[in-house]
C-alpha angles and dihedrals in degrees: 000000000000092000091048093052090047090051091050092049092049092050092050090048091051093048093049091046093052091049093050091045090055091056099035102035095224137075118274119240100219096190092054092046092049093048091048094049093046093050092048092049091050093048092046090051090052090051091050091050089048094052092043091052092048090050093050092049093050093046090049091052091048090050090054091049098047096038131228094282093062096046091095092048112122091231091056092048092050091047091050090051090050093051090048090051093049091048090051092047092051091048091049092051095049092046091050089050089049090056092050104265114167124254094245092051091049090051090050092050091048093049092046092049094049092046090051089052090047092051090049093052091046090050091052093049096045092045091051093049092046093049093048091048093050092047091048089054089049095239116163127252094261092063090046090051092051092048091049093050094048091046092051093050094048094047093046092050093050091045094053093046093048094047093049089051089061090064095055101271114146107249094206091050091050092050092046090048091050089051093052091045089049092054092048092048089047092058093042096046105039091140092054092048090048090053090046093053091044089052091054089048091052092049091050098043092037102203085170139007136214107287096028122127109231144165114227121174089346092306117124118206150122117270107241101164139012106201127181092259108023142024116228121217128186115206125211087259088062091250116145119221125190114203120189111248091231089061092044094052093050097046135075113270123203113195115195095181102049097091101035119242119044127214121225121205115206118187118220126179128203132184121270091244091060126086117248090208092053091049090049092051089052097046098046096069088054091055094045092051097051110103095215097051112097120235098187121135109278091017101070116141115257140187114210135178104250106175146342102240132195094262106011148030102253116220125183124212112210118197134164127222133185122255089249090064095055087094089065099031095125090050092053092049091049092050093049093046093049092050091048090051093051092046094050091048091052090050092050095241110150121234101202130213122219112279137162129220115200125203119189118193118226093359123147091210112197095344096106090052095053093044090058090052097043108031091168090074096055109130094224091057121072117236113246115231128192 
């Protein structure tokens, strides 16, 4: 095994040497290269330890100054992240210099790093001001989400272009290239752009907001996210559905939460022999006792005669629930209906099932059948007596 490993190492060394010789034109001194790399790694490690120690000392002093209570303050966390970033940038520069990087390249890296930090700080400040302004104007979370997404994309684009310019890239060429790429992407992704524009339209017109219960394309669900391309719904079965915004904008939208409380209509049938007034007097205490049924003025529960059906007198129970209870709307309807069923059973009021009664004029019914089985009872034949 030892001889095998030595042979493999020797073969790798020979292959690498031949490759480097092809580029450099002279034979590689492996001992000198190994000693150089080892020394550079040791020195770089010392620099990293030095910067890490300096960072920890500065953070410790700041902790003592601000106190333990303010350690979890967002400003302290952002400041700590900035110091950590500067320490990493300084360590990167000194390590690059240790490995022989040129002065111009080091300046470019330093400028790019500081610009990246500046864009990050500007993004934090602008996002905070934008969020506070939108909240002050009482705009909903969907508009805030759109503004945050657009701001992030714009800031990231400017940051990348500016940082690339520090390394000698032509800024005008980059912008022109982005424009050409944008046109090409626009033709290739017309559906995505259509959904993007439809998403902005939905956020401006606001047919629904995050947290509303809606029906879109026959799909019931709670709006959990309005992205730039899709709208996310969560059904009562905790299933997430993503609908393209183009489809949402062109379909009928039913919003159950837009106007506050929602009325539920529960059908109940009783037999024709029963009294609708008596059934109403029995059902009303059930509705008034349910904790989720609203009793506000104008939203009192009611029981009305809806229709005279083929097999039953059709009543309709009308109750109101708050928007917060739309999540459990089927459960509330099931509870109310079950309690009504039990109450009507206890009162002896019949809940009929569909049935049909047939009357046939001038029909003999089953008489011909029985006459064929018992011919002795035919009326045109005298009965023999012993």
